[in-house]
CHARMM-style PDB file with segment names, atoms N, HN, CA, C and O in Angstrom:
ATOM      1  N   MET     1     153.299  17.021-321.267  1.00  0.00      PROA
ATOM      2  CA  MET     1     152.492  16.127-320.358  1.00  0.00      PROA
ATOM      3  C   MET     1     153.314  15.117-320.264  1.00  0.00      PROA
ATOM      4  O   MET     1     153.874  14.691-321.274  1.00  0.00      PROA
ATOM      5  N   THR     2     153.564  14.456-318.790  1.00  0.00      PROA
ATOM      6  HN  THR     2     153.109  14.802-317.969  1.00  0.00      PROA
ATOM      7  CA  THR     2     154.201  12.861-318.818  1.00  0.00      PROA
ATOM      8  C   THR     2     153.454  11.795-319.694  1.00  0.00      PROA
ATOM      9  O   THR     2     152.223  11.800-319.718  1.00  0.00      PROA
ATOM     10  N   GLU     3     154.345  10.673-320.576  1.00  0.00      PROA
ATOM     11  HN  GLU     3     155.344  10.669-320.556  1.00  0.00      PROA
ATOM     12  CA  GLU     3     153.846   9.817-320.862  1.00  0.00      PROA
ATOM     13  C   GLU     3     153.071   8.949-320.339  1.00  0.00      PROA
ATOM     14  O   GLU     3     153.349   8.855-319.143  1.00  0.00      PROA
ATOM     15  N   LEU     4     152.227   8.258-320.638  1.00  0.00      PROA
ATOM     16  HN  LEU     4     152.001   8.335-321.609  1.00  0.00      PROA
ATOM     17  CA  LEU     4     151.084   7.554-319.833  1.00  0.00      PROA
ATOM     18  C   LEU     4     150.623   6.149-320.731  1.00  0.00      PROA
ATOM     19  O   LEU     4     149.481   5.716-320.891  1.00  0.00      PROA
ATOM     20  N   PRO     5     152.096   5.522-321.326  1.00  0.00      PROA
ATOM     21  CA  PRO     5     152.062   4.143-321.846  1.00  0.00      PROA
ATOM     22  C   PRO     5     150.235   3.518-321.784  1.00  0.00      PROA
ATOM     23  O   PRO     5     149.666   3.093-322.789  1.00  0.00      PROA
ATOM     24  N   PHE     6     149.687   3.584-320.634  1.00  0.00      PROA
ATOM     25  HN  PHE     6     150.150   3.929-319.817  1.00  0.00      PROA
ATOM     26  CA  PHE     6     149.051   2.366-320.598  1.00  0.00      PROA
ATOM     27  C   PHE     6     147.317   2.931-320.931  1.00  0.00      PROA
ATOM     28  O   PHE     6     146.286   2.263-320.848  1.00  0.00      PROA
ATOM     29  N   ALA     7     147.474   4.284-321.294  1.00  0.00      PROA
ATOM     30  HN  ALA     7     148.311   4.826-321.361  1.00  0.00      PROA
ATOM     31  CA  ALA     7     146.217   5.028-321.755  1.00  0.00      PROA
ATOM     32  C   ALA     7     145.593   4.823-322.788  1.00  0.00      PROA
ATOM     33  O   ALA     7     146.432   4.706-323.682  1.00  0.00      PROA
ATOM     34  N   ARG     8     144.420   4.691-323.256  1.00  0.00      PROA
ATOM     35  HN  ARG     8     143.739   4.786-322.530  1.00  0.00      PROA
ATOM     36  CA  ARG     8     143.902   4.056-324.520  1.00  0.00      PROA
ATOM     37  C   ARG     8     143.909   5.397-325.581  1.00  0.00      PROA
ATOM     38  O   ARG     8     143.971   5.286-326.805  1.00  0.00      PROA
ATOM     39  N   ASN     9     143.844   6.447-324.975  1.00  0.00      PROA
ATOM     40  HN  ASN     9     143.793   6.538-323.980  1.00  0.00      PROA
ATOM     41  CA  ASN     9     143.056   7.637-326.124  1.00  0.00      PROA
ATOM     42  C   ASN     9     143.446   8.713-325.228  1.00  0.00      PROA
ATOM     43  O   ASN     9     143.735   8.585-324.039  1.00  0.00      PROA
ATOM     44  N   THR    10     143.426   9.872-325.963  1.00  0.00      PROA
ATOM     45  HN  THR    10     143.191   9.976-326.930  1.00  0.00      PROA
ATOM     46  CA  THR    10     143.421  10.830-325.569  1.00  0.00      PROA
ATOM     47  C   THR    10     142.701  11.911-324.322  1.00  0.00      PROA
ATOM     48  O   THR    10     143.194  12.911-323.801  1.00  0.00      PROA
ATOM     49  N   GLU    11     141.322  11.245-324.097  1.00  0.00      PROA
ATOM     50  HN  GLU    11     140.922  10.432-324.521  1.00  0.00      PROA
ATOM     51  CA  GLU    11     140.437  12.008-323.021  1.00  0.00      PROA
ATOM     52  C   GLU    11     140.806  10.641-321.672  1.00  0.00      PROA
ATOM     53  O   GLU    11     140.899  10.782-320.452  1.00  0.00      PROA
ATOM     54  N   GLU    12     140.937   9.460-322.475  1.00  0.00      PROA
ATOM     55  HN  GLU    12     140.862   9.346-323.466  1.00  0.00      PROA
ATOM     56  CA  GLU    12     141.715   8.656-320.749  1.00  0.00      PROA
ATOM     57  C   GLU    12     143.358   9.619-320.219  1.00  0.00      PROA
ATOM     58  O   GLU    12     143.738   9.881-319.078  1.00  0.00      PROA
ATOM     59  N   ILE    13     143.814   9.845-321.148  1.00  0.00      PROA
ATOM     60  HN  ILE    13     143.506   9.632-322.075  1.00  0.00      PROA
ATOM     61  CA  ILE    13     145.436  10.744-320.951  1.00  0.00      PROA
ATOM     62  C   ILE    13     144.664  11.657-320.054  1.00  0.00      PROA
ATOM     63  O   ILE    13     144.413  11.204-318.937  1.00  0.00      PROA
ATOM     64  N   ALA    14     144.246  12.845-320.336  1.00  0.00      PROA
ATOM     65  HN  ALA    14     144.450  13.213-321.243  1.00  0.00      PROA
ATOM     66  CA  ALA    14     143.083  13.840-319.797  1.00  0.00      PROA
ATOM     67  C   ALA    14     143.135  13.491-318.005  1.00  0.00      PROA
ATOM     68  O   ALA    14     143.701  13.815-316.962  1.00  0.00      PROA
ATOM     69  N   VAL    15     142.005  12.518-318.624  1.00  0.00      PROA
ATOM     70  HN  VAL    15     141.545  12.255-319.472  1.00  0.00      PROA
ATOM     71  CA  VAL    15     141.395  11.918-316.667  1.00  0.00      PROA
ATOM     72  C   VAL    15     142.418  11.733-315.886  1.00  0.00      PROA
ATOM     73  O   VAL    15     142.560  12.460-314.903  1.00  0.00      PROA
ATOM     74  N   LEU    16     143.297  10.750-316.171  1.00  0.00      PROA
ATOM     75  HN  LEU    16     143.181  10.160-316.970  1.00  0.00      PROA
ATOM     76  CA  LEU    16     144.791  10.275-315.692  1.00  0.00      PROA
ATOM     77  C   LEU    16     145.636  11.193-315.122  1.00  0.00      PROA
ATOM     78  O   LEU    16     146.079  11.163-313.974  1.00  0.00      PROA
ATOM     79  N   TYR    17     145.892  12.222-316.194  1.00  0.00      PROA
ATOM     80  HN  TYR    17     145.532  12.246-317.127  1.00  0.00      PROA
ATOM     81  CA  TYR    17     146.934  13.499-315.550  1.00  0.00      PROA
ATOM     82  C   TYR    17     146.094  14.552-314.742  1.00  0.00      PROA
ATOM     83  O   TYR    17     146.730  15.341-314.042  1.00  0.00      PROA
ATOM     84  N   HSD    18     144.687  14.640-314.774  1.00  0.00      PROA
ATOM     85  HN  HSD    18     144.170  14.000-315.342  1.00  0.00      PROA
ATOM     86  CA  HSD    18     144.011  15.318-314.433  1.00  0.00      PROA
ATOM     87  C   HSD    18     144.027  14.941-312.559  1.00  0.00      PROA
ATOM     88  O   HSD    18     144.491  15.692-311.702  1.00  0.00      PROA
ATOM     89  N   ARG    19     143.299  13.411-312.289  1.00  0.00      PROA
ATOM     90  HN  ARG    19     142.922  12.801-312.986  1.00  0.00      PROA
ATOM     91  CA  ARG    19     144.074  12.673-311.071  1.00  0.00      PROA
ATOM     92  C   ARG    19     145.214  13.070-310.621  1.00  0.00      PROA
ATOM     93  O   ARG    19     145.069  13.814-309.651  1.00  0.00      PROA
ATOM     94  N   ARG    20     146.483  12.858-310.966  1.00  0.00      PROA
ATOM     95  HN  ARG    20     146.601  12.254-311.754  1.00  0.00      PROA
ATOM     96  CA  ARG    20     147.367  12.885-310.837  1.00  0.00      PROA
ATOM     97  C   ARG    20     147.984  14.024-310.241  1.00  0.00      PROA
ATOM     98  O   ARG    20     148.772  14.030-309.296  1.00  0.00      PROA
ATOM     99  N   CYS    21     147.327  15.453-311.213  1.00  0.00      PROA
ATOM    100  HN  CYS    21     146.686  15.449-311.981  1.00  0.00      PROA
ATOM    101  CA  CYS    21     147.752  17.168-310.615  1.00  0.00      PROA
ATOM    102  C   CYS    21     146.869  17.045-308.869  1.00  0.00      PROA
ATOM    103  O   CYS    21     147.337  17.573-307.861  1.00  0.00      PROA
ATOM    104  N   LEU    22     145.709  16.330-308.894  1.00  0.00      PROA
ATOM    105  HN  LEU    22     145.329  15.901-309.713  1.00  0.00      PROA
ATOM    106  CA  LEU    22     144.464  16.283-307.849  1.00  0.00      PROA
ATOM    107  C   LEU    22     145.186  15.842-306.517  1.00  0.00      PROA
ATOM    108  O   LEU    22     145.066  16.253-305.363  1.00  0.00      PROA
ATOM    109  N   MET    23     146.151  14.648-307.204  1.00  0.00      PROA
ATOM    110  HN  MET    23     146.249  14.314-308.142  1.00  0.00      PROA
ATOM    111  CA  MET    23     146.748  13.874-306.226  1.00  0.00      PROA
ATOM    112  C   MET    23     147.848  14.872-305.525  1.00  0.00      PROA
ATOM    113  O   MET    23     148.083  15.131-304.344  1.00  0.00      PROA
ATOM    114  N   ALA    24     148.320  15.239-306.543  1.00  0.00      PROA
ATOM    115  HN  ALA    24     148.129  15.029-307.502  1.00  0.00      PROA
ATOM    116  CA  ALA    24     149.589  16.122-305.834  1.00  0.00      PROA
ATOM    117  C   ALA    24     149.198  16.982-305.036  1.00  0.00      PROA
ATOM    118  O   ALA    24     149.928  17.057-304.047  1.00  0.00      PROA
ATOM    119  N   THR    25     148.064  17.903-305.042  1.00  0.00      PROA
ATOM    120  HN  THR    25     147.471  17.843-305.844  1.00  0.00      PROA
ATOM    121  CA  THR    25     148.022  18.736-304.010  1.00  0.00      PROA
ATOM    122  C   THR    25     146.879  18.684-302.920  1.00  0.00      PROA
ATOM    123  O   THR    25     146.239  19.584-302.374  1.00  0.00      PROA
ATOM    124  N   GLU    26     146.849  17.237-302.792  1.00  0.00      PROA
ATOM    125  HN  GLU    26     147.369  16.507-303.235  1.00  0.00      PROA
ATOM    126  CA  GLU    26     146.435  16.890-301.757  1.00  0.00      PROA
ATOM    127  C   GLU    26     146.880  17.622-300.140  1.00  0.00      PROA
ATOM    128  O   GLU    26     146.323  18.122-299.163  1.00  0.00      PROA
ATOM    129  N   TRP    27     148.043  17.343-300.559  1.00  0.00      PROA
ATOM    130  HN  TRP    27     148.495  16.937-301.353  1.00  0.00      PROA
ATOM    131  CA  TRP    27     148.873  18.293-298.834  1.00  0.00      PROA
ATOM    132  C   TRP    27     148.577  19.231-298.436  1.00  0.00      PROA
ATOM    133  O   TRP    27     148.902  19.392-297.260  1.00  0.00      PROA
ATOM    134  N   ILE    28     147.691  20.581-299.218  1.00  0.00      PROA
ATOM    135  HN  ILE    28     147.427  20.450-300.173  1.00  0.00      PROA
ATOM    136  CA  ILE    28     146.747  21.918-299.420  1.00  0.00      PROA
ATOM    137  C   ILE    28     146.257  22.066-298.045  1.00  0.00      PROA
ATOM    138  O   ILE    28     146.527  22.699-297.025  1.00  0.00      PROA
ATOM    139  N   GLU    29     145.045  20.816-298.663  1.00  0.00      PROA
ATOM    140  HN  GLU    29     144.825  20.301-299.492  1.00  0.00      PROA
ATOM    141  CA  GLU    29     144.000  20.956-297.076  1.00  0.00      PROA
ATOM    142  C   GLU    29     144.581  20.709-295.701  1.00  0.00      PROA
ATOM    143  O   GLU    29     143.713  20.502-294.852  1.00  0.00      PROA
ATOM    144  N   SER    30     145.349  20.689-295.433  1.00  0.00      PROA
ATOM    145  HN  SER    30     146.054  20.857-296.123  1.00  0.00      PROA
ATOM    146  CA  SER    30     145.565  20.199-294.093  1.00  0.00      PROA
ATOM    147  C   SER    30     146.749  20.796-293.759  1.00  0.00      PROA
ATOM    148  O   SER    30     147.264  20.461-292.693  1.00  0.00      PROA
ATOM    149  N   HSD    31     147.277  21.592-294.434  1.00  0.00      PROA
ATOM    150  HN  HSD    31     146.859  21.864-295.300  1.00  0.00      PROA
ATOM    151  CA  HSD    31     148.435  23.088-294.281  1.00  0.00      PROA
ATOM    152  C   HSD    31     148.066  23.378-293.683  1.00  0.00      PROA
ATOM    153  O   HSD    31     146.890  23.039-293.546  1.00  0.00      PROA
ATOM    154  N   PRO    32     148.658  24.284-292.719  1.00  0.00      PROA
ATOM    155  CA  PRO    32     148.382  25.610-291.994  1.00  0.00      PROA
ATOM    156  C   PRO    32     148.289  26.516-292.490  1.00  0.00      PROA
ATOM    157  O   PRO    32     149.260  26.946-293.112  1.00  0.00      PROA
ATOM    158  N   VAL    33     146.775  27.414-292.439  1.00  0.00      PROA
ATOM    159  HN  VAL    33     145.986  27.064-291.933  1.00  0.00      PROA
ATOM    160  CA  VAL    33     146.495  28.741-293.228  1.00  0.00      PROA
ATOM    161  C   VAL    33     148.101  29.727-293.349  1.00  0.00      PROA
ATOM    162  O   VAL    33     148.352  30.407-294.344  1.00  0.00      PROA
ATOM    163  N   ALA    34     149.159  29.607-291.996  1.00  0.00      PROA
ATOM    164  HN  ALA    34     148.955  29.055-291.188  1.00  0.00      PROA
ATOM    165  CA  ALA    34     150.491  30.676-292.785  1.00  0.00      PROA
ATOM    166  C   ALA    34     151.360  30.170-293.336  1.00  0.00      PROA
ATOM    167  O   ALA    34     152.522  30.563-293.434  1.00  0.00      PROA
ATOM    168  N   LEU    35     150.722  28.939-293.890  1.00  0.00      PROA
ATOM    169  HN  LEU    35     149.778  28.620-293.811  1.00  0.00      PROA
ATOM    170  CA  LEU    35     152.025  28.570-295.027  1.00  0.00      PROA
ATOM    171  C   LEU    35     151.918  29.703-296.122  1.00  0.00      PROA
ATOM    172  O   LEU    35     150.853  30.254-296.398  1.00  0.00      PROA
ATOM    173  N   ALA    36     153.130  29.994-296.718  1.00  0.00      PROA
ATOM    174  HN  ALA    36     153.995  29.546-296.494  1.00  0.00      PROA
ATOM    175  CA  ALA    36     153.072  31.231-297.924  1.00  0.00      PROA
ATOM    176  C   ALA    36     152.709  30.278-299.083  1.00  0.00      PROA
ATOM    177  O   ALA    36     152.939  29.082-299.265  1.00  0.00      PROA
ATOM    178  N   GLY    37     152.102  31.160-299.762  1.00  0.00      PROA
ATOM    179  HN  GLY    37     151.915  32.131-299.614  1.00  0.00      PROA
ATOM    180  CA  GLY    37     151.399  30.223-301.296  1.00  0.00      PROA
ATOM    181  C   GLY    37     150.840  29.249-301.150  1.00  0.00      PROA
ATOM    182  O   GLY    37     151.034  28.232-301.816  1.00  0.00      PROA
ATOM    183  N   ARG    38     149.304  29.490-299.425  1.00  0.00      PROA
ATOM    184  HN  ARG    38     149.147  30.316-298.884  1.00  0.00      PROA
ATOM    185  CA  ARG    38     148.751  28.194-299.314  1.00  0.00      PROA
ATOM    186  C   ARG    38     147.526  28.782-300.312  1.00  0.00      PROA
ATOM    187  O   ARG    38     146.910  27.984-301.018  1.00  0.00      PROA
ATOM    188  N   ALA    39     147.276  29.906-300.328  1.00  0.00      PROA
ATOM    189  HN  ALA    39     147.776  30.554-299.755  1.00  0.00      PROA
ATOM    190  CA  ALA    39     146.164  30.867-301.345  1.00  0.00      PROA
ATOM    191  C   ALA    39     146.224  30.580-302.581  1.00  0.00      PROA
ATOM    192  O   ALA    39     145.146  30.335-303.123  1.00  0.00      PROA
ATOM    193  N   GLN    40     147.455  30.520-303.401  1.00  0.00      PROA
ATOM    194  HN  GLN    40     148.330  30.719-302.960  1.00  0.00      PROA
ATOM    195  CA  GLN    40     147.571  30.073-304.743  1.00  0.00      PROA
ATOM    196  C   GLN    40     147.195  28.793-304.983  1.00  0.00      PROA
ATOM    197  O   GLN    40     146.443  28.421-305.883  1.00  0.00      PROA
ATOM    198  N   TRP    41     147.865  27.959-303.955  1.00  0.00      PROA
ATOM    199  HN  TRP    41     148.476  28.261-303.224  1.00  0.00      PROA
ATOM    200  CA  TRP    41     147.813  26.552-304.185  1.00  0.00      PROA
ATOM    201  C   TRP    41     145.985  25.868-304.083  1.00  0.00      PROA
ATOM    202  O   TRP    41     145.419  24.964-304.697  1.00  0.00      PROA
ATOM    203  N   LEU    42     145.555  26.773-303.066  1.00  0.00      PROA
ATOM    204  HN  LEU    42     146.015  27.507-302.567  1.00  0.00      PROA
ATOM    205  CA  LEU    42     144.078  26.392-303.315  1.00  0.00      PROA
ATOM    206  C   LEU    42     143.230  26.420-303.977  1.00  0.00      PROA
ATOM    207  O   LEU    42     142.313  25.607-304.090  1.00  0.00      PROA
ATOM    208  N   ASP    43     143.555  28.063-304.903  1.00  0.00      PROA
ATOM    209  HN  ASP    43     144.300  28.724-304.811  1.00  0.00      PROA
ATOM    210  CA  ASP    43     143.037  28.338-306.111  1.00  0.00      PROA
ATOM    211  C   ASP    43     143.248  27.392-307.198  1.00  0.00      PROA
ATOM    212  O   ASP    43     142.426  27.033-308.041  1.00  0.00      PROA
ATOM    213  N   TYR    44     144.367  27.065-307.074  1.00  0.00      PROA
ATOM    214  HN  TYR    44     145.035  27.357-306.390  1.00  0.00      PROA
ATOM    215  CA  TYR    44     145.170  25.832-308.657  1.00  0.00      PROA
ATOM    216  C   TYR    44     144.363  24.959-308.007  1.00  0.00      PROA
ATOM    217  O   TYR    44     143.505  24.658-308.837  1.00  0.00      PROA
ATOM    218  N   ARG    45     144.128  24.329-306.903  1.00  0.00      PROA
ATOM    219  HN  ARG    45     144.825  24.574-306.229  1.00  0.00      PROA
ATOM    220  CA  ARG    45     143.414  22.448-306.324  1.00  0.00      PROA
ATOM    221  C   ARG    45     141.739  22.973-306.946  1.00  0.00      PROA
ATOM    222  O   ARG    45     141.231  22.195-307.754  1.00  0.00      PROA
ATOM    223  N   ARG    46     140.880  24.321-306.552  1.00  0.00      PROA
ATOM    224  HN  ARG    46     141.292  24.953-305.896  1.00  0.00      PROA
ATOM    225  CA  ARG    46     140.346  24.344-307.242  1.00  0.00      PROA
ATOM    226  C   ARG    46     139.584  24.568-309.042  1.00  0.00      PROA
ATOM    227  O   ARG    46     138.504  24.303-309.569  1.00  0.00      PROA
ATOM    228  N   GLN    47     140.691  25.101-309.408  1.00  0.00      PROA
ATOM    229  HN  GLN    47     141.569  25.317-308.980  1.00  0.00      PROA
ATOM    230  CA  GLN    47     140.581  25.093-310.867  1.00  0.00      PROA
ATOM    231  C   GLN    47     140.703  23.313-311.582  1.00  0.00      PROA
ATOM    232  O   GLN    47     140.140  22.794-312.546  1.00  0.00      PROA
ATOM    233  N   LEU    48     141.755  22.754-310.528  1.00  0.00      PROA
ATOM    234  HN  LEU    48     142.213  23.176-309.746  1.00  0.00      PROA
ATOM    235  CA  LEU    48     141.848  21.592-311.238  1.00  0.00      PROA
ATOM    236  C   LEU    48     140.300  20.817-310.932  1.00  0.00      PROA
ATOM    237  O   LEU    48     139.879  19.960-311.709  1.00  0.00      PROA
ATOM    238  N   MET    49     139.617  21.191-309.844  1.00  0.00      PROA
ATOM    239  HN  MET    49     139.959  21.888-309.213  1.00  0.00      PROA
ATOM    240  CA  MET    49     138.488  20.191-309.349  1.00  0.00      PROA
ATOM    241  C   MET    49     137.598  20.829-310.117  1.00  0.00      PROA
ATOM    242  O   MET    49     136.597  20.122-310.005  1.00  0.00      PROA
ATOM    243  N   VAL    50     137.325  21.734-310.840  1.00  0.00      PROA
ATOM    244  HN  VAL    50     138.139  22.308-310.931  1.00  0.00      PROA
ATOM    245  CA  VAL    50     136.281  22.123-311.750  1.00  0.00      PROA
ATOM    246  C   VAL    50     136.024  22.092-313.113  1.00  0.00      PROA
ATOM    247  O   VAL    50     135.055  22.454-313.779  1.00  0.00      PROA
ATOM    248  N   LEU    51     137.567  21.357-313.517  1.00  0.00      PROA
ATOM    249  HN  LEU    51     138.355  21.063-312.976  1.00  0.00      PROA
ATOM    250  CA  LEU    51     137.439  20.933-314.855  1.00  0.00      PROA
ATOM    251  C   LEU    51     136.582  19.681-315.316  1.00  0.00      PROA
ATOM    252  O   LEU    51     136.068  19.749-316.433  1.00  0.00      PROA
ATOM    253  N   PRO    52     136.461  18.979-314.842  1.00  0.00      PROA
ATOM    254  CA  PRO    52     135.863  18.078-315.313  1.00  0.00      PROA
ATOM    255  C   PRO    52     134.078  18.348-315.532  1.00  0.00      PROA
ATOM    256  O   PRO    52     133.459  17.649-316.334  1.00  0.00      PROA
ATOM    257  N   GLN    53     133.380  19.446-314.708  1.00  0.00      PROA
ATOM    258  HN  GLN    53     133.883  20.014-314.057  1.00  0.00      PROA
ATOM    259  CA  GLN    53     132.267  20.096-314.648  1.00  0.00      PROA
ATOM    260  C   GLN    53     132.073  20.852-316.379  1.00  0.00      PROA
ATOM    261  O   GLN    53     130.975  20.831-316.936  1.00  0.00      PROA
ATOM    262  N   LYS    54     133.125  21.379-316.939  1.00  0.00      PROA
ATOM    263  HN  LYS    54     134.017  21.396-316.487  1.00  0.00      PROA
ATOM    264  CA  LYS    54     133.303  22.220-318.084  1.00  0.00      PROA
ATOM    265  C   LYS    54     132.748  20.708-319.489  1.00  0.00      PROA
ATOM    266  O   LYS    54     133.091  19.539-319.667  1.00  0.00      PROA
ATOM    267  N   ALA    55     131.460  21.971-320.375  1.00  0.00      PROA
ATOM    268  HN  ALA    55     131.181  22.921-320.231  1.00  0.00      PROA
ATOM    269  CA  ALA    55     131.156  21.212-321.408  1.00  0.00      PROA
ATOM    270  C   ALA    55     132.514  20.629-322.486  1.00  0.00      PROA
ATOM    271  O   ALA    55     132.146  19.918-323.421  1.00  0.00      PROA
ATOM    272  N   GLU    56     133.596  20.833-322.401  1.00  0.00      PROA
ATOM    273  HN  GLU    56     133.895  21.411-321.641  1.00  0.00      PROA
ATOM    274  CA  GLU    56     134.859  20.552-323.807  1.00  0.00      PROA
ATOM    275  C   GLU    56     135.515  19.408-322.766  1.00  0.00      PROA
ATOM    276  O   GLU    56     136.300  18.619-323.290  1.00  0.00      PROA
ATOM    277  N   TRP    57     135.292  19.284-321.556  1.00  0.00      PROA
ATOM    278  HN  TRP    57     134.654  19.926-321.130  1.00  0.00      PROA
ATOM    279  CA  TRP    57     135.946  18.246-320.783  1.00  0.00      PROA
ATOM    280  C   TRP    57     135.584  16.911-321.658  1.00  0.00      PROA
ATOM    281  O   TRP    57     134.515  16.915-322.268  1.00  0.00      PROA
ATOM    282  N   PRO    58     136.672  15.460-321.760  1.00  0.00      PROA
ATOM    283  CA  PRO    58     137.727  15.842-321.715  1.00  0.00      PROA
ATOM    284  C   PRO    58     138.585  15.882-322.702  1.00  0.00      PROA
ATOM    285  O   PRO    58     139.805  15.719-322.678  1.00  0.00      PROA
ATOM    286  N   GLN    59     137.859  16.113-323.596  1.00  0.00      PROA
ATOM    287  HN  GLN    59     136.868  16.245-323.616  1.00  0.00      PROA
ATOM    288  CA  GLN    59     138.553  16.688-325.181  1.00  0.00      PROA
ATOM    289  C   GLN    59     139.238  17.777-325.355  1.00  0.00      PROA
ATOM    290  O   GLN    59     140.374  17.570-325.780  1.00  0.00      PROA
ATOM    291  N   LYS    60     138.942  18.929-325.170  1.00  0.00      PROA
ATOM    292  HN  LYS    60     138.019  19.097-324.824  1.00  0.00      PROA
ATOM    293  CA  LYS    60     140.174  20.049-324.790  1.00  0.00      PROA
ATOM    294  C   LYS    60     140.162  20.599-323.265  1.00  0.00      PROA
ATOM    295  O   LYS    60     139.253  21.261-322.763  1.00  0.00      PROA
ATOM    296  N   VAL    61     141.288  20.213-322.672  1.00  0.00      PROA
ATOM    297  HN  VAL    61     142.026  19.675-323.079  1.00  0.00      PROA
ATOM    298  CA  VAL    61     141.452  20.927-321.815  1.00  0.00      PROA
ATOM    299  C   VAL    61     142.540  22.212-321.518  1.00  0.00      PROA
ATOM    300  O   VAL    61     143.728  22.077-321.812  1.00  0.00      PROA
ATOM    301  N   SER    62     142.081  23.320-320.978  1.00  0.00      PROA
ATOM    302  HN  SER    62     141.116  23.430-320.739  1.00  0.00      PROA
ATOM    303  CA  SER    62     142.993  24.397-320.498  1.00  0.00      PROA
ATOM    304  C   SER    62     143.344  24.337-319.399  1.00  0.00      PROA
ATOM    305  O   SER    62     142.746  24.922-318.497  1.00  0.00      PROA
ATOM    306  N   TRP    63     144.599  23.478-319.178  1.00  0.00      PROA
ATOM    307  HN  TRP    63     145.086  23.002-319.911  1.00  0.00      PROA
ATOM    308  CA  TRP    63     145.170  23.439-317.661  1.00  0.00      PROA
ATOM    309  C   TRP    63     145.570  24.623-317.052  1.00  0.00      PROA
ATOM    310  O   TRP    63     146.018  25.526-317.759  1.00  0.00      PROA
ATOM    311  N   PRO    64     145.484  24.750-315.919  1.00  0.00      PROA
ATOM    312  CA  PRO    64     145.299  25.723-314.821  1.00  0.00      PROA
ATOM    313  C   PRO    64     147.223  25.933-314.683  1.00  0.00      PROA
ATOM    314  O   PRO    64     147.755  24.890-315.064  1.00  0.00      PROA
ATOM    315  N   GLU    65     148.134  26.868-314.300  1.00  0.00      PROA
ATOM    316  HN  GLU    65     147.701  27.715-313.991  1.00  0.00      PROA
ATOM    317  CA  GLU    65     149.261  26.746-313.791  1.00  0.00      PROA
ATOM    318  C   GLU    65     149.362  26.747-312.688  1.00  0.00      PROA
ATOM    319  O   GLU    65     148.681  27.620-312.151  1.00  0.00      PROA
ATOM    320  N   PRO    66     150.196  25.856-311.728  1.00  0.00      PROA
ATOM    321  CA  PRO    66     150.285  25.427-310.682  1.00  0.00      PROA
ATOM    322  C   PRO    66     150.738  26.990-310.322  1.00  0.00      PROA
ATOM    323  O   PRO    66     150.598  27.838-311.203  1.00  0.00      PROA
ATOM    324  N   PRO    67     151.258  27.351-309.081  1.00  0.00      PROA
ATOM    325  CA  PRO    67     151.716  28.679-308.405  1.00  0.00      PROA
ATOM    326  C   PRO    67     153.356  28.320-308.979  1.00  0.00      PROA
ATOM    327  O   PRO    67     153.797  27.268-309.443  1.00  0.00      PROA
ATOM    328  N   ARG    68     153.966  29.513-308.764  1.00  0.00      PROA
ATOM    329  HN  ARG    68     153.608  30.367-308.387  1.00  0.00      PROA
ATOM    330  CA  ARG    68     155.486  29.153-309.277  1.00  0.00      PROA
ATOM    331  C   ARG    68     156.433  29.447-308.567  1.00  0.00      PROA
ATOM    332  O   ARG    68     157.510  29.456-309.162  1.00  0.00      PROA
ATOM    333  N   GLN    69     156.461  29.720-307.411  1.00  0.00      PROA
ATOM    334  HN  GLN    69     155.586  29.714-306.927  1.00  0.00      PROA
ATOM    335  CA  GLN    69     157.090  29.363-306.389  1.00  0.00      PROA
ATOM    336  C   GLN    69     157.475  28.386-305.897  1.00  0.00      PROA
ATOM    337  O   GLN    69     158.580  28.318-305.357  1.00  0.00      PROA
ATOM    338  N   ALA    70     156.233  26.923-306.013  1.00  0.00      PROA
ATOM    339  HN  ALA    70     155.336  26.979-306.451  1.00  0.00      PROA
ATOM    340  CA  ALA    70     156.695  25.519-305.666  1.00  0.00      PROA
ATOM    341  C   ALA    70     156.009  24.694-306.391  1.00  0.00      PROA
ATOM    342  O   ALA    70     154.779  24.708-306.433  1.00  0.00      PROA
ATOM    343  N   ARG    71     156.940  23.684-307.202  1.00  0.00      PROA
ATOM    344  HN  ARG    71     157.939  23.673-307.168  1.00  0.00      PROA
ATOM    345  CA  ARG    71     156.113  22.771-308.065  1.00  0.00      PROA
ATOM    346  C   ARG    71     156.503  21.717-307.748  1.00  0.00      PROA
ATOM    347  O   ARG    71     157.644  21.275-307.614  1.00  0.00      PROA
ATOM    348  N   LEU    72     155.247  21.161-307.582  1.00  0.00      PROA
ATOM    349  HN  LEU    72     154.320  21.520-307.691  1.00  0.00      PROA
ATOM    350  CA  LEU    72     155.415  19.742-306.558  1.00  0.00      PROA
ATOM    351  C   LEU    72     155.898  18.533-307.380  1.00  0.00      PROA
ATOM    352  O   LEU    72     156.864  17.812-307.131  1.00  0.00      PROA
ATOM    353  N   CYS    73     154.678  18.423-308.834  1.00  0.00      PROA
ATOM    354  HN  CYS    73     153.893  19.009-309.036  1.00  0.00      PROA
ATOM    355  CA  CYS    73     155.111  17.288-309.461  1.00  0.00      PROA
ATOM    356  C   CYS    73     155.605  17.745-310.741  1.00  0.00      PROA
ATOM    357  O   CYS    73     154.961  17.890-311.780  1.00  0.00      PROA
ATOM    358  N   GLY    74     157.453  18.056-310.421  1.00  0.00      PROA
ATOM    359  HN  GLY    74     157.976  17.938-309.577  1.00  0.00      PROA
ATOM    360  CA  GLY    74     158.556  18.720-311.132  1.00  0.00      PROA
ATOM    361  C   GLY    74     157.832  19.204-312.600  1.00  0.00      PROA
ATOM    362  O   GLY    74     158.102  18.694-313.688  1.00  0.00      PROA
ATOM    363  N   GLY    75     157.279  19.825-312.476  1.00  0.00      PROA
ATOM    364  HN  GLY    75     157.060  20.239-311.592  1.00  0.00      PROA
ATOM    365  CA  GLY    75     156.252  20.907-313.605  1.00  0.00      PROA
ATOM    366  C   GLY    75     155.413  20.620-314.651  1.00  0.00      PROA
ATOM    367  O   GLY    75     155.043  21.337-315.581  1.00  0.00      PROA
ATOM    368  N   THR    76     155.112  19.263-314.332  1.00  0.00      PROA
ATOM    369  HN  THR    76     155.413  18.680-313.577  1.00  0.00      PROA
ATOM    370  CA  THR    76     154.498  18.612-315.455  1.00  0.00      PROA
ATOM    371  C   THR    76     152.730  19.103-315.059  1.00  0.00      PROA
ATOM    372  O   THR    76     151.698  19.154-315.728  1.00  0.00      PROA
ATOM    373  N   CYS    77     152.973  19.309-314.075  1.00  0.00      PROA
ATOM    374  HN  CYS    77     153.812  19.268-313.532  1.00  0.00      PROA
ATOM    375  CA  CYS    77     151.183  19.890-313.798  1.00  0.00      PROA
ATOM    376  C   CYS    77     150.611  20.593-312.789  1.00  0.00      PROA
ATOM    377  OT1 CYS    77     149.409  20.858-312.825  1.00  0.00      PROA
TER     378      CYS     77
END
C-alpha cells in the first residue's frame, strides 16, 4: 500500500486508500459498453463500493484485486 504520511491511524489510511481506489475507477462509469474488460472493472468498482458496509470496516479490510489486463493506479489499488 502507498504510504499516506498525513493519515493518523490504520482506519484513516483504509478510508483514504478506499477513496483513492474509487476515484481511480470513476472513468468506467462513462465508458462505452463495448470496452474490453468493462464488466470486470465494474465488478471491481462494486466490490470497492460495498467495503464500508461490512462490519469489520475499516479495521480489517480484504481489498479486491483490480482486473489484471490494466491497472490504473500503478498496481497499488
